[in-house]
C-alpha positions in Angstrom: 3.0 -46.5 38.8 -0.3 -45.2 38.3 -1.1 -45.5 34.5 -2.0 -42.5 32.3 -3.3 -44.4 29.2 -6.1 -41.8 28.3 -3.6 -38.9 28.6 -1.0 -40.8 26.0 -4.0 -41.4 23.5 -4.7 -37.8 23.6 -1.1 -36.8 23.0 -1.1 -39.7 20.0 -4.4 -37.8 18.6 -2.7 -34.3 18.7 0.1 -35.1 17.1 -1.5 -36.8 14.2 -2.6 -32.9 13.4 -0.1 -30.7 14.9 4.1 -31.1 14.6 4.3 -29.4 18.3 2.2 -30.2 21.3 2.3 -28.9 24.6 1.6 -30.6 27.7 1.1 -27.4 30.4 0.5 -27.9 33.7 1.8 -27.3 37.1 5.3 -28.1 38.3 5.6 -31.8 39.9 2.4 -32.9 38.3 3.9 -35.5 36.2 4.4 -34.0 32.8 8.1 -35.3 32.6 7.1 -39.3 33.2 4.0 -38.5 30.8 6.8 -37.7 28.4 8.8 -40.2 28.9 5.7 -42.6 29.0 4.8 -41.5 25.5 7.9 -41.5 24.3 8.3 -45.2 25.2 5.3 -46.1 23.6 5.8 -44.3 20.1 8.9 -46.6 20.0 11.1 -44.2 17.8 13.6 -42.2 18.2 13.8 -39.5 21.1 15.6 -36.5 22.2 15.3 -34.8 25.4 16.3 -31.3 26.2 15.6 -30.1 30.0 16.0 -26.4 30.5 16.5 -26.7 34.5 19.9 -28.7 33.2 22.8 -26.3 32.7 24.4 -28.8 29.9 21.1 -28.3 28.3 20.6 -24.8 28.2 24.0 -24.7 26.4 23.7 -27.3 23.9 20.0 -25.2 22.9 22.3 -21.8 22.9 22.0 -22.2 19.3 19.0 -23.5 19.0 18.6 -24.2 14.8 22.2 -25.8 15.1 21.2 -28.3 17.8 17.8 -28.8 16.5 18.1 -29.1 12.9 19.2 -32.3 12.4 17.2 -34.5 14.8 14.4 -36.7 13.7 11.7 -38.3 15.8 10.3 -37.1 19.1 12.2 -33.6 20.7 10.8 -33.3 23.9 11.7 -29.9 25.3 10.8 -29.5 29.2 10.8 -26.3 31.0 9.8 -24.3 28.0 8.5 -21.2 29.9 12.6 -20.4 30.7 12.8 -19.9 26.9 10.1 -18.7 25.2 12.2 -17.6 22.3 12.4 -21.1 21.4 8.9 -20.8 19.6 10.4 -18.7 16.9 13.2 -22.0 16.3 10.3 -24.6 16.1 8.1 -22.3 14.0 11.1 -22.5 11.4 11.5 -26.3 11.8 8.4 -27.6 11.6 7.7 -25.6 8.3 10.5 -26.9 6.4 9.3 -29.2 3.6 9.5 -32.7 4.7 10.2 -32.3 8.1 11.3 -35.1 10.0 10.8 -34.1 13.7 8.0 -33.6 15.8 8.3 -31.4 19.0 6.9 -32.0 22.5 7.1 -29.0 24.9 6.4 -29.5 28.5 5.6 -26.1 30.5 4.2 -25.0 33.9 2.4 -21.6 32.6 -0.8 -21.4 31.0 -0.9 -20.2 27.0 -1.8 -16.8 28.1 1.6 -16.5 30.0 3.4 -18.2 27.0 2.0 -15.6 24.6 4.6 -16.3 21.9 3.6 -20.1 21.7 -0.1 -18.8 20.6 1.2 -16.1 18.5 4.7 -17.7 16.8 3.0 -21.4 16.5 -0.6 -20.7 15.4 -2.2 -23.2 13.5 1.2 -25.6 14.1 0.7 -26.3 18.1 -2.1 -28.0 20.5 -1.9 -27.6 24.1 -3.2 -30.6 26.4 -3.4 -29.8 30.2 -2.4 -32.5 32.6 -3.6 -32.3 36.2 -2.9 -34.3 39.1 -4.3 -38.1 38.9 -8.0 -38.5 38.7 -10.5 -40.6 40.3 -10.7 -42.5 37.4 -6.8 -43.2 37.6 -6.8 -44.2 41.1 -10.2 -45.8 41.6 -12.9 -44.9 43.7 -11.8 -47.3 46.4 -8.9 -44.5 47.0 -11.5 -41.2 46.7 -11.1 -40.5 50.3 -7.2 -40.2 50.0 -7.3 -38.4 46.7 -9.5 -35.7 48.4 -7.5 -35.4 51.6 -4.1 -35.4 49.6 -4.9 -33.8 46.3 -3.7 -35.1 42.9 -0.1 -34.5 42.8 1.9 -37.5 42.5 4.2 -37.2 45.2 1.4 -36.0 47.8 -0.6 -38.5 46.8 1.9 -41.6 46.8 3.2 -40.3 50.4 4.0 -43.0 52.9 2.3 -41.0 55.7 -0.5 -38.4 55.9 2.4 -36.2 57.8 4.6 -37.0 54.8 2.2 -35.7 52.4 1.3 -32.5 54.1 5.1 -31.9 54.1 5.9 -32.1 50.8 2.5 -30.2 49.8 3.9 -27.4 52.6 7.3 -27.4 50.8 5.8 -27.1 47.2 4.0 -24.2 48.3 7.3 -22.4 49.6 9.0 -23.4 46.5 6.6 -22.3 44.0 6.2 -18.7 45.4 10.1 -18.4 45.8 11.3 -19.8 42.8 8.7 -20.7 40.3 6.7 -17.7 40.3 10.2 -15.2 39.7 11.2 -17.9 37.0 8.2 -16.7 35.3 8.8 -13.3 35.1 5.8 -12.2 37.7 7.4 -9.6 40.0 5.0 -10.6 43.1 6.7 -10.4 46.5 6.3 -13.9 48.0 4.8 -13.4 51.0 1.8 -11.0 50.0 1.4 -13.4 47.3 1.1 -16.4 49.9 -1.1 -14.6 52.4 -3.4 -14.0 49.3 -3.5 -17.3 48.1 -4.4 -18.2 51.9 -7.4 -16.1 51.8 -8.4 -17.3 48.7 -8.3 -20.8 50.2 -11.3 -19.2 52.4 -12.9 -18.1 49.5 -12.8 -21.4 47.7 -16.2 -22.2 46.4 -17.4 -18.5 46.4 -18.0 -16.3 43.7 -15.4 -13.6 43.0 -15.4 -10.3 44.6 -12.2 -8.0 43.6 -13.3 -5.0 45.9 -14.3 -7.2 49.1 -10.8 -9.1 48.7 -8.8 -5.6 48.1 -10.4 -4.1 51.4 -9.0 -7.0 53.2 -5.8 -7.4 51.7 -5.5 -3.3 51.7 -4.5 -3.4 47.9 -6.2 -1.8 44.6 -9.1 -3.9 42.8 -6.2 -4.0 39.9 -3.6 -5.4 41.9 -5.6 -8.1 43.4 -6.9 -9.1 40.0 -3.3 -9.5 39.5 -2.5 -11.8 42.1 -5.8 -14.0 40.9 -4.2 -13.9 37.1 -1.0 -15.3 38.3 -2.3 -17.9 40.3 -4.8 -19.1 37.7 -1.9 -18.7 35.0 0.1 -21.2 37.0 -2.6 -23.6 37.1 -3.1 -22.9 41.0 -6.8 -21.5 40.7 -9.4 -22.5 38.5 -12.5 -20.1 37.6 -16.0 -21.6 36.7 -17.8 -18.7 34.4 -21.3 -17.7 35.4 -24.0 -18.7 32.7 -26.7 -15.8 31.9 -29.3 -15.6 29.3 -32.5 -13.6 29.5 -34.8 -14.5 31.8 -36.0 -11.8 33.4 -34.2 -12.6 36.8 -31.2 -10.7 37.8 -28.5 -13.2 37.3 -24.7 -13.6 39.0 -22.0 -12.2 36.6 -18.9 -12.8 38.5 -17.2 -15.9 38.2 -16.3 -18.7 40.9 -13.2 -19.1 42.7 -11.8 -22.8 43.3 -8.6 -23.9 44.4 -7.5 -26.1 42.0 -6.3 -29.2 44.0 -7.7 -30.0 46.9 -4.4 -31.1 49.0 -3.0 -27.9 48.3 -6.2 -26.2 49.5 -6.3 -28.3 52.8 -2.9 -27.3 53.5 -3.4 -23.6 53.0 -6.3 -24.2 55.4 -3.6 -25.7 58.2 -6.1 -29.4 57.5 -3.6 -32.2 58.5 -5.7 -35.1 58.3 -9.1 -36.5 57.6 -10.0 -35.9 61.2 -9.7 -32.1 60.9 -11.0 -31.9 57.4 -14.6 -33.5 58.7 -15.1 -30.7 61.3 -13.6 -27.7 59.3 -16.2 -25.0 58.5 -14.6 -25.3 54.7 -15.5 -29.3 54.6 -18.7 -28.5 52.3 -17.1 -26.1 50.0 -14.0 -28.6 49.6 -16.2 -31.3 48.8 -18.1 -29.4 45.8 -14.6 -28.5 44.4 -13.3 -32.1 44.4 -16.5 -33.5 43.1 -16.7 -31.1 40.6 -13.6 -31.1 39.3 -13.6 -35.2 38.9 -16.9 -34.8 37.1 -15.7 -32.5 34.8 -12.8 -34.5 34.1 -14.8 -37.8 33.8 -16.9 -35.8 31.3 -14.4 -34.7 29.3 -15.9 -31.4 29.2 -13.8 -28.3 28.4 -13.8 -25.2 30.5 -15.6 -23.5 28.0 -18.5 -25.6 28.3 -18.9 -25.3 32.2 -20.3 -22.7 34.3 -22.4 -22.0 37.4 -25.9 -20.2 37.4 -27.1 -18.3 40.3 -29.7 -15.5 40.7 -29.8 -12.7 43.5 -33.5 -14.2 44.1 -31.3 -17.2 45.4 -31.9 -19.8 43.1 -28.7 -21.4 42.3 -26.8 -24.4 40.2 -23.3 -25.6 41.0 -22.5 -27.0 37.6 -23.9 -26.2 34.0 -22.4 -28.5 31.3 -23.5 -26.9 27.9 -22.5 -29.0 25.0 -24.4 -28.4 21.6 -28.1 -28.4 22.6 -27.8 -30.5 25.6 -27.7 -28.8 28.8 -26.8 -30.9 32.1 -26.7 -29.6 35.4 -24.9 -30.9 38.8 -25.1 -30.3 42.1 -22.5 -31.3 45.2 -23.7 -32.0 48.5 -21.8 -33.4 51.4 -24.8 -35.5 52.9 -26.0 -39.2 52.6 -29.2 -37.7 52.4 -30.0 -35.3 49.3 -33.3 -34.0 49.0 -34.7 -32.0 46.3 -34.6 -28.0 46.6 -36.9 -25.4 45.4 -33.6 -23.8 44.0 -33.2 -27.0 42.1 -36.4 -27.2 41.1 -36.0 -23.5 39.4 -32.9 -24.4 37.4 -34.1 -27.4 35.9 -37.1 -25.6 34.6 -35.6 -22.0 34.0 -32.6 -23.4 32.4 -34.6 -26.3 30.4 -32.1 -28.7 31.2 -32.2 -32.4 30.3 -31.9 -33.2 34.1 -29.8 -32.7 37.1 -27.9 -34.8 39.1 -27.2 -34.3 42.5 -24.0 -35.8 43.5 -23.6 -36.7 47.4 -21.6 -38.4 49.9 -24.0 -41.7 50.2 -23.6 -44.9 48.7 -26.9 -45.4 46.4 -27.8 -43.7 43.2 -31.9 -43.3 43.3 -34.5 -40.9 41.8 -35.7 -37.6 43.7 -38.1 -36.6 41.4 -38.8 -36.3 37.4 -35.5 -35.5 36.1 -33.7 -34.9 39.2 -31.5 -38.3 40.4 -29.3 -38.4 43.6 -26.0 -40.0 42.6 -23.6 -41.0 45.0 -19.7 -40.0 44.6 -18.7 -43.5 44.6 -20.9 -44.4 41.6 -20.4 -41.0 39.9 -18.0 -42.5 37.0 -20.3 -45.5 36.2 -23.9 -44.0 36.7 -23.3 -40.3 35.0 -22.3 -41.1 31.2 -20.1 -38.6 29.4 
């Protein structure tokens, strides 16, 4: 089993100051396994309720009765099925000398679990769990992670064909079962068409009007489809950076499918040979490398931006942390070069430096303040 010790450590840290911690992430990403590993690491009493298990659903029909006398760690899986439980958790954790800590697992973002943020304000911390990362699987398996994505069953599948089949089945199950369970009334066939269309926009700036015309819907309806995929961790939006530079700057977010393996299955890319010649291979590499770098840096989404002007200057990733500004570009080439756009971004945004992450094997300087970094050396050569 691939260890996820960094996530266990983060859960331990969050429980020091919060009585309730939520692990949020897409289905099948390993939330239940992580909860079990965390419970074992605590070496204390642990109780688990799975809201997909009819027996556990029955036990929680009277939540105060079921949970009131429990001590230690209480795990409640698939919490999005019973958001009304958050009210009971508030009462339980507010008791004097409460002996229980609650670990809840959910497949929807806090925005879709509004009751948690409202009912448990100040009592709950969120930890988002994604698929396997480059740091977890090792840089020697980078090509496999890029091709298959980070979902454990896809990444660990015996063959490329098995991995592709698992991802295909996941897409169908997600649309036909998971979306309705979240109370999102979106036709599965239409949402699949939109998701597949969005795969072709991967790495591009969001344009609601253009997508709405292609899809035959209103701008508002298309935005609703996007919100559903973002709220269930299938899509990531990278927000634009804007400041007073005397230049017209792009103010719409960039759209990325969150998992490269799902991107490839929606594009019909079955293996590495097909990926190498696909028109979206460059965008796929950009999205994969961008996500892995942000994970390595421990960058919060609120710290990550892209920058672009209507005059053609752009920067793939801007990480703003305090007074420090770091720029990153992602190029599927073994011979990266300094461009006019890179120099403009370095100067106009007053960056500490720009790293151009590329597909070659070496890290070397390109110009003052600009460096080429091999993706296979990214974790060692770029410091968090």
